[in-house]
Structures are given as structure tokens and as C-alpha cells.
N, C-alpha and C positions, 0 to 999 in steps of 0.2 A: 291482529293481536292488540293493537293500540287504538283502533278506531280512528276517530277524528283527531285525537291528541297527537298522532304520529307526526303530523306536519306542523306542530306548534313550535318547533325549534328546540324542544327538550331532547336530550339524548335518550335513545330507547334503552329500557332496562332489560330487554330480552331480545335476542336475535336468533332466528332459526335459519338453517342452511339446508337447502335441498339441492342435490347434485344429480344431473342426468347427463349421460355422455353417449356418444356413438363411436364405435371402434370397428376396425376391419376384422378382428378376430375375437373369439371368446376370451382368450388369454389377456389381450390388451384391455378388454372391458373389465375383467376381474381386477386388473391393476388399479383402475379408478376406484373400485369398491374398497380395495385395501388401503388406498391413500385416504379415503374419507373415514374409514374405520380408525386409521392412525390419528387423524385429527381429533376424532371423538375421544379416543383413549388418552391422548397426550396433550390435548388442547385445554381450553378453559374448563373449570369444574362445573358440575351441575348440568351436564348434558341430559337431554330428554329421551335418550334411546336411539338406536340405530338399526336400520335394516339394509341389507344389500342383496342384490340379485342381478343376474345377467339373463336377459331375455332376447332371443333372436327375433328380429323384425324383418319382414319382407315388404318392400314398398313397390307400388305400381304407379308409374307416372304416365299419364296420357299426353301425347304430343302429336303435332302435325309435322310431316316432312314434305318437302317439295316433290311434286309428282314426277319430276324429271329424274329424281334419285331412285325411283322404284322400277325395277325391271320385272316384267311379267312374262311367264311362259306356261303353256298348258301341255301336258303329256297325256295322250290317250293310249291305253294298252288294249290291243286286239284280243277278243275272246274273254275279256274281263268286264263285268258289269259296272265296275267302279272306275270313275275318271278321277285323275289326280290333278289339281291345280296348284301350282307353286308360285 
């Protein structure tokens, strides 16, 4: 918003706040949105609008574990064309 003048030592005339949070439940995440909305409606005048939403995210983390911690066994079922490896 301020370009190069932001680091000039002058106090910013405008500040915007973006809040992102992670919570264990939908209800806990909604509380964060309610608090931000309360700040908007009860805080300084001249707010620029607000949006709030709760979105479920699923994360996948690839990792390596020591080979000694993995147990492998194979089960073959007679008369069945499918072999199952676990």
C-alpha cells in the first residue's frame, strides 16, 4: 500500500489486517471468524469490508521412517486369483 515510503520512518496512515487460522473443529474455526468480525464492527472506524469463511483442508505429508519399524507379511488365499500383501 505504501510502496517505498513505508520504511521511511513515517507512521502508516492505513493498516489492513488479514487473519488465517487453523483449528481442530469447524466450530473453533468459526469462533476466529466471529472475533475478527467483532474487531471490524467495534474497532477503528473506516474498515474496508470483511469476509469470513471456514474451509476444510486435508494435508498430506510425505516422510521416511526407519525400515526396522515396518513389519511386512504376505497372505495367499487358496482358490482365489487375488493375492493380498499387507
